[in-house]
N, CA, C and O atoms as a DFTB+ gen file, in Angstrom:
452 C
 N C O
     1  1       0.859      -1.169       0.000
     2  2       0.000       0.000       0.000
     3  2       0.908       1.236       0.000
     4  3       1.878       1.301       0.754
     5  1       0.587       2.197      -0.839
     6  2       1.367       3.426      -0.932
     7  2       0.781       4.475       0.001
     8  3      -0.419       4.488       0.274
     9  1       1.651       5.352       0.481
    10  2       1.229       6.365       1.449
    11  2       0.126       7.285       0.923
    12  3      -0.797       7.589       1.678
    13  1       0.173       7.744      -0.331
    14  2      -0.913       8.618      -0.788
    15  2      -2.288       7.949      -0.801
    16  3      -3.307       8.640      -0.792
    17  1      -2.330       6.614      -0.821
    18  2      -3.606       5.894      -0.843
    19  2      -4.041       5.431       0.539
    20  3      -5.200       5.054       0.713
    21  1      -3.160       5.446       1.520
    22  2      -3.462       4.904       2.849
    23  2      -4.473       5.784       3.562
    24  3      -4.353       7.009       3.591
    25  1      -5.476       5.127       4.138
    26  2      -6.537       5.827       4.873
    27  2      -6.649       5.249       6.266
    28  3      -6.461       4.049       6.466
    29  1      -6.955       6.097       7.224
    30  2      -7.145       5.662       8.599
    31  2      -8.623       5.778       8.922
    32  3      -9.204       6.859       8.823
    33  1      -9.228       4.670       9.306
    34  2     -10.644       4.679       9.683
    35  2     -10.779       5.438      10.995
    36  3     -10.055       5.163      11.952
    37  1     -11.692       6.379      11.042
    38  2     -11.878       7.184      12.239
    39  2     -12.720       6.487      13.296
    40  3     -12.797       6.947      14.435
    41  1     -13.346       5.387      12.926
    42  2     -14.183       4.651      13.882
    43  2     -13.412       3.536      14.579
    44  3     -13.538       3.358      15.790
    45  1     -12.601       2.772      13.809
    46  2     -11.935       1.610      14.412
    47  2     -10.410       1.660      14.283
    48  3      -9.746       0.694      14.659
    49  1      -9.839       2.735      13.771
    50  2      -8.389       2.921      13.634
    51  2      -7.736       1.885      12.730
    52  3      -6.568       1.549      12.924
    53  1      -8.452       1.385      11.770
    54  2      -7.905       0.433      10.796
    55  2      -7.299       1.221       9.637
    56  3      -7.877       2.210       9.186
    57  1      -6.138       0.786       9.158
    58  2      -5.503       1.413       8.006
    59  2      -5.879       0.599       6.769
    60  3      -5.713      -0.621       6.746
    61  1      -6.387       1.283       5.742
    62  2      -6.841       0.591       4.532
    63  2      -6.706       1.530       3.347
    64  3      -6.366       2.703       3.502
    65  1      -6.976       0.999       2.162
    66  2      -6.927       1.830       0.947
    67  2      -8.188       1.678       0.115
    68  3      -8.162       1.892      -1.097
    69  1      -9.277       1.315       0.746
    70  2     -10.551       1.116       0.067
    71  2     -11.513       2.256       0.420
    72  3     -11.272       2.982       1.384
    73  1     -12.603       2.424      -0.349
    74  2     -13.563       3.495      -0.036
    75  2     -14.285       3.277       1.297
    76  3     -14.669       4.241       1.960
    77  1     -14.471       2.004       1.691
    78  2     -15.110       1.663       2.972
    79  2     -14.114       0.879       3.808
    80  3     -13.283       0.145       3.273
    81  1     -14.199       1.034       5.099
    82  2     -13.310       0.294       5.995
    83  2     -13.629      -1.194       5.897
    84  3     -14.797      -1.563       6.023
    85  1     -12.649      -2.061       5.678
    86  2     -12.919      -3.492       5.585
    87  2     -13.306      -4.102       6.932
    88  3     -13.925      -5.166       6.965
    89  1     -12.952      -3.445       8.048
    90  2     -13.263      -4.016       9.356
    91  2     -14.654      -3.626       9.845
    92  3     -15.370      -4.466      10.391
    93  1     -15.049      -2.366       9.660
    94  2     -16.336      -1.923      10.222
    95  2     -17.271      -1.324       9.186
    96  3     -18.381      -0.925       9.537
    97  1     -16.872      -1.244       7.932
    98  2     -17.670      -0.731       6.816
    99  2     -18.007       0.759       6.966
   100  3     -18.986       1.240       6.394
   101  1     -17.205       1.466       7.723
   102  2     -17.426       2.888       7.919
   103  2     -16.897       3.668       6.715
   104  3     -15.955       3.243       6.047
   105  1     -17.516       4.807       6.458
   106  2     -17.060       5.664       5.377
   107  2     -16.277       6.869       5.901
   108  3     -15.830       7.702       5.111
   109  1     -16.108       6.970       7.194
   110  2     -15.362       8.104       7.760
   111  2     -13.896       7.717       7.895
   112  3     -13.543       6.763       8.587
   113  1     -13.053       8.488       7.211
   114  2     -11.623       8.193       7.222
   115  2     -10.845       9.476       7.038
   116  3     -11.402      10.521       6.704
   117  1      -9.558       9.376       7.259
   118  2      -8.636      10.479       7.017
   119  2      -7.409       9.906       6.329
   120  3      -6.950       8.814       6.663
   121  1      -6.884      10.650       5.367
   122  2      -5.691      10.189       4.682
   123  2      -4.490      10.302       5.614
   124  3      -4.334      11.299       6.319
   125  1      -3.647       9.281       5.613
   126  2      -2.464       9.291       6.468
   127  2      -1.433      10.315       6.022
   128  3      -0.609      10.748       6.828
   129  1      -1.463      10.706       4.769
   130  2      -0.458      11.661       4.298
   131  2      -0.625      13.033       4.932
   132  3       0.243      13.893       4.785
   133  1      -1.739      13.247       5.639
   134  2      -1.903      14.498       6.369
   135  2      -0.927      14.591       7.526
   136  3      -0.473      15.682       7.869
   137  1      -0.595      13.447       8.135
   138  2       0.259      13.445       9.315
   139  2       1.649      12.867       9.064
   140  3       2.598      13.196       9.777
   141  1       1.769      12.013       8.060
   142  2       3.048      11.376       7.768
   143  2       3.570      11.958       6.468
   144  3       2.887      11.929       5.444
   145  1       4.776      12.484       6.514
   146  2       5.331      13.055       5.292
   147  2       6.348      12.087       4.702
   148  3       7.135      11.466       5.417
   149  1       6.308      11.980       3.416
   150  2       7.262      11.140       2.701
   151  2       8.176      12.058       1.902
   152  3       7.727      13.082       1.386
   153  1       9.446      11.704       1.795
   154  2      10.338      12.567       1.017
   155  2       9.944      12.562      -0.451
   156  3       9.705      11.510      -1.043
   157  1       9.880      13.750      -1.023
   158  2       9.589      13.855      -2.450
   159  2      10.897      13.697      -3.203
   160  3      11.865      14.414      -2.951
   161  1      10.913      12.769      -4.110
   162  2      12.152      12.499      -4.833
   163  2      12.399      13.511      -5.940
   164  3      13.548      13.725      -6.325
   165  1      11.358      14.135      -6.458
   166  2      11.519      15.057      -7.567
   167  2      11.709      16.496      -7.131
   168  3      11.882      17.371      -7.980
   169  1      11.681      16.768      -5.836
   170  2      11.739      18.124      -5.339
   171  2      12.981      18.334      -4.485
   172  3      13.408      17.431      -3.765
   173  1      13.551      19.511      -4.566
   174  2      14.729      19.824      -3.758
   175  2      14.311      19.972      -2.301
   176  3      13.199      20.424      -2.027
   177  1      15.159      19.607      -1.378
   178  2      14.808      19.741       0.041
   179  2      14.638      21.207       0.425
   180  3      15.287      22.091      -0.135
   181  1      13.768      21.443       1.373
   182  2      13.483      22.797       1.832
   183  2      14.632      23.255       2.724
   184  3      15.027      22.544       3.649
   185  1      15.161      24.428       2.449
   186  2      16.271      24.937       3.249
   187  2      15.748      25.631       4.499
   188  3      14.561      25.931       4.627
   189  1      16.667      25.872       5.402
   190  2      16.303      26.502       6.663
   191  2      15.830      27.937       6.451
   192  3      14.920      28.392       7.143
   193  1      16.430      28.653       5.509
   194  2      16.004      30.035       5.266
   195  2      14.590      30.078       4.698
   196  3      13.828      30.995       5.007
   197  1      14.237      29.110       3.881
   198  2      12.864      29.069       3.355
   199  2      11.882      28.860       4.491
   200  3      10.817      29.477       4.517
   201  1      12.231      28.002       5.422
   202  2      11.346      27.758       6.569
   203  2      11.207      29.007       7.430
   204  3      10.115      29.325       7.901
   205  1      12.311      29.711       7.632
   206  2      12.277      30.931       8.438
   207  2      11.415      31.989       7.756
   208  3      10.616      32.658       8.412
   209  1      11.573      32.143       6.441
   210  2      10.764      33.119       5.708
   211  2       9.291      32.751       5.748
   212  3       8.430      33.615       5.919
   213  1       9.005      31.468       5.591
   214  2       7.613      31.025       5.619
   215  2       7.011      31.251       7.005
   216  3       5.866      31.688       7.116
   217  1       7.766      30.959       8.056
   218  2       7.279      31.182       9.416
   219  2       7.040      32.668       9.669
   220  3       6.054      33.039      10.304
   221  1       7.941      33.520       9.173
   222  2       7.762      34.965       9.348
   223  2       6.516      35.451       8.606
   224  3       5.793      36.319       9.096
   225  1       6.275      34.893       7.436
   226  2       5.083      35.264       6.673
   227  2       3.822      34.877       7.429
   228  3       2.884      35.669       7.518
   229  1       3.793      33.661       7.975
   230  2       2.619      33.226       8.739
   231  2       2.434      34.071       9.998
   232  3       1.307      34.411      10.358
   233  1       3.539      34.409      10.670
   234  2       3.416      35.251      11.860
   235  2       2.830      36.623      11.507
   236  3       1.998      37.163      12.235
   237  1       3.280      37.170      10.381
   238  2       2.766      38.474       9.961
   239  2       1.286      38.394       9.608
   240  3       0.522      39.315       9.899
   241  1       0.883      37.291       8.980
   242  2      -0.529      37.141       8.618
   243  2      -1.410      36.923       9.832
   244  3      -2.564      37.353       9.851
   245  1      -0.874      36.256      10.849
   246  2      -1.668      35.938      12.027
   247  2      -1.522      36.953      13.145
   248  3      -2.088      36.766      14.222
   249  1      -0.783      38.012      12.915
   250  2      -0.569      39.021      13.957
   251  2      -1.903      39.627      14.364
   252  3      -2.758      39.906      13.524
   253  1      -2.065      39.823      15.658
   254  2      -3.333      40.350      16.170
   255  2      -3.530      41.811      15.794
   256  3      -4.650      42.232      15.504
   257  1      -2.448      42.589      15.795
   258  2      -2.553      44.012      15.502
   259  2      -1.724      44.354      14.267
   260  3      -0.578      44.786      14.386
   261  1      -2.296      44.162      13.095
   262  2      -1.534      44.554      11.905
   263  2      -1.399      46.071      11.852
   264  3      -2.237      46.791      12.395
   265  1      -0.356      46.551      11.207
   266  2      -0.139      47.996      11.117
   267  2      -1.267      48.613      10.289
   268  3      -1.543      48.152       9.181
   269  1      -1.916      49.647      10.815
   270  2      -3.032      50.249      10.087
   271  2      -2.564      50.963       8.821
   272  3      -1.441      51.464       8.750
   273  1      -3.426      50.998       7.849
   274  2      -3.104      51.675       6.600
   275  2      -3.148      53.184       6.811
   276  3      -3.661      53.661       7.824
   277  1      -2.611      53.928       5.858
   278  2      -2.565      55.388       5.962
   279  2      -3.978      55.966       6.019
   280  3      -4.222      56.957       6.708
   281  1      -4.906      55.343       5.291
   282  2      -6.287      55.830       5.301
   283  2      -6.901      55.687       6.689
   284  3      -7.554      56.606       7.184
   285  1      -6.689      54.538       7.310
   286  2      -7.252      54.318       8.646
   287  2      -6.640      55.281       9.652
   288  3      -7.334      55.800      10.526
   289  1      -5.339      55.519       9.525
   290  2      -4.697      56.446      10.458
   291  2      -5.222      57.860      10.267
   292  3      -5.445      58.566      11.251
   293  1      -5.428      58.294       9.016
   294  2      -5.952      59.634       8.762
   295  2      -7.373      59.782       9.284
   296  3      -7.717      60.807       9.873
   297  1      -8.191      58.774       9.073
   298  2      -9.576      58.835       9.557
   299  2      -9.594      58.884      11.072
   300  3     -10.331      59.675      11.662
   301  1      -8.780      58.037      11.711
   302  2      -8.736      58.022      13.166
   303  2      -8.242      59.366      13.705
   304  3      -8.766      59.867      14.701
   305  1      -7.236      59.948      13.050
   306  2      -6.738      61.254      13.472
   307  2      -7.771      62.343      13.271
   308  3      -7.895      63.244      14.100
   309  1      -8.526      62.270      12.163
   310  2      -9.569      63.259      11.914
   311  2     -10.677      63.187      12.938
   312  3     -11.174      64.214      13.401
   313  1     -11.065      61.974      13.292
   314  2     -12.122      61.808      14.297
   315  2     -11.635      62.329      15.646
   316  3     -12.377      63.003      16.360
   317  1     -10.391      62.017      15.991
   318  2      -9.855      62.511      17.264
   319  2      -9.775      64.034      17.254
   320  3     -10.079      64.674      18.260
   321  1      -9.367      64.622      16.126
   322  2      -9.298      66.072      16.016
   323  2     -10.662      66.719      16.158
   324  3     -10.802      67.729      16.848
   325  1     -11.673      66.146      15.510
   326  2     -13.033      66.681      15.639
   327  2     -13.536      66.579      17.076
   328  3     -14.235      67.471      17.557
   329  1     -13.185      65.510      17.748
   330  2     -13.608      65.354      19.146
   331  2     -12.963      66.426      20.018
   332  3     -13.621      67.007      20.881
   333  1     -11.684      66.685      19.794
   334  2     -10.995      67.724      20.580
   335  2     -11.601      69.090      20.288
   336  3     -11.849      69.863      21.213
   337  1     -11.842      69.398      19.017
   338  2     -12.445      70.691      18.667
   339  2     -13.850      70.825      19.244
   340  3     -14.227      71.897      19.717
   341  1     -14.616      69.757      19.207
   342  2     -15.961      69.796      19.777
   343  2     -15.937      70.046      21.271
   344  3     -16.731      70.831      21.789
   345  1     -15.017      69.370      21.972
   346  2     -14.906      69.575      23.419
   347  2     -14.458      71.001      23.724
   348  3     -14.967      71.631      24.652
   349  1     -13.503      71.509      22.940
   350  2     -13.043      72.879      23.164
   351  2     -14.167      73.877      22.907
   352  3     -14.312      74.839      23.661
   353  1     -14.963      73.671      21.864
   354  2     -16.094      74.552      21.585
   355  2     -17.126      74.518      22.685
   356  3     -17.684      75.550      23.057
   357  1     -17.379      73.342      23.203
   358  2     -18.354      73.195      24.292
   359  2     -17.874      73.944      25.531
   360  3     -18.659      74.622      26.194
   361  1     -16.580      73.821      25.845
   362  2     -16.025      74.509      27.011
   363  2     -16.088      76.023      26.813
   364  3     -16.433      76.752      27.743
   365  1     -15.757      76.503      25.606
   366  2     -15.801      77.942      25.344
   367  2     -17.228      78.471      25.434
   368  3     -17.442      79.577      25.930
   369  1     -18.206      77.699      24.963
   370  2     -19.603      78.124      25.072
   371  2     -20.024      78.213      26.531
   372  3     -20.709      79.156      26.926
   373  1     -19.617      77.239      27.326
   374  2     -19.960      77.257      28.752
   375  2     -19.341      78.476      29.418
   376  3     -19.990      79.144      30.223
   377  1     -18.086      78.769      29.085
   378  2     -17.419      79.939      29.675
   379  2     -18.099      81.232      29.231
   380  3     -18.296      82.129      30.050
   381  1     -18.458      81.346      27.968
   382  2     -19.113      82.554      27.462
   383  2     -20.482      82.728      28.104
   384  3     -20.858      83.844      28.462
   385  1     -21.230      81.641      28.253
   386  2     -22.539      81.726      28.893
   387  2     -22.394      82.115      30.355
   388  3     -23.214      82.871      30.877
   389  1     -21.378      81.619      31.014
   390  2     -21.138      81.969      32.417
   391  2     -20.764      83.428      32.574
   392  3     -21.193      84.071      33.532
   393  1     -19.974      83.967      31.653
   394  2     -19.592      85.378      31.707
   395  2     -20.798      86.272      31.471
   396  3     -20.947      87.296      32.138
   397  1     -21.673      85.894      30.518
   398  2     -22.869      86.688      30.251
   399  2     -23.773      86.711      31.480
   400  3     -24.355      87.745      31.808
   401  1     -23.888      85.582      32.152
   402  2     -24.719      85.511      33.345
   403  2     -24.147      86.407      34.443
   404  3     -24.875      87.118      35.135
   405  1     -22.834      86.350      34.579
   406  2     -22.183      87.178      35.611
   407  2     -22.283      88.663      35.278
   408  3     -22.420      89.482      36.187
   409  1     -22.219      89.030      34.003
   410  2     -22.319      90.441      33.597
   411  2     -23.713      90.985      33.840
   412  3     -23.859      92.176      34.115
   413  1     -24.740      90.157      33.748
   414  2     -26.107      90.608      33.913
   415  2     -26.592      90.451      35.351
   416  3     -27.698      90.883      35.674
   417  1     -25.829      89.874      36.173
   418  2     -26.234      89.596      37.547
   419  2     -26.121      90.814      38.445
   420  3     -25.827      91.911      37.971
   421  1     -26.355      90.628      39.766
   422  2     -26.334      91.742      40.714
   423  2     -24.981      92.374      40.864
   424  3     -24.920      93.515      41.322
   425  1     -23.923      91.751      40.529
   426  2     -22.600      92.320      40.679
   427  2     -22.165      93.082      39.470
   428  3     -20.964      93.307      39.315
   429  1     -23.052      93.500      38.595
   430  2     -22.693      94.161      37.343
   431  2     -22.578      95.682      37.515
   432  3     -22.453      96.393      36.518
   433  1     -22.616      96.185      38.711
   434  2     -22.470      97.633      38.913
   435  2     -23.785      98.294      39.242
   436  3     -23.766      99.475      39.591
   437  1     -24.883      97.661      39.166
   438  2     -26.184      98.238      39.484
   439  2     -26.442      98.035      40.976
   440  3     -26.077      97.003      41.539
   441  1     -27.064      99.009      41.604
   442  2     -27.375      98.827      43.026
   443  2     -28.475      97.787      43.199
   444  3     -29.393      97.717      42.382
   445  1     -28.396      97.004      44.223
   446  2     -29.434      95.991      44.433
   447  2     -30.757      96.645      44.773
   448  3     -30.777      97.720      45.373
   449  1     -31.839      96.030      44.410
   450  2     -33.140      96.625      44.666
   451  2     -33.782      96.102      45.907
   452  3     -34.889      96.516      46.251
């Protein structure tokens, strides 16, 4: 039996190469080549640098916080800027309203009645 054809029955752990398990007639199986690797005779062996590059690529793809694009950074900065301007405007309005109230109040130079 060749490795590419070998199947492992998921019900009874029998190794076979048929569509149905010969021991339990189950159709649930997994190919053994998923877990067992055989050397490829027609392919050059993988070098250590290729493995390192491939691992770095996977790490970059699976990173939790990828670097944001320039568009996302500009939008985030614009939203933060608008929030700061809005808060500053709100504070200035409160201060202006407070000054108007104080100017019209009893301490504005008029004698109390």
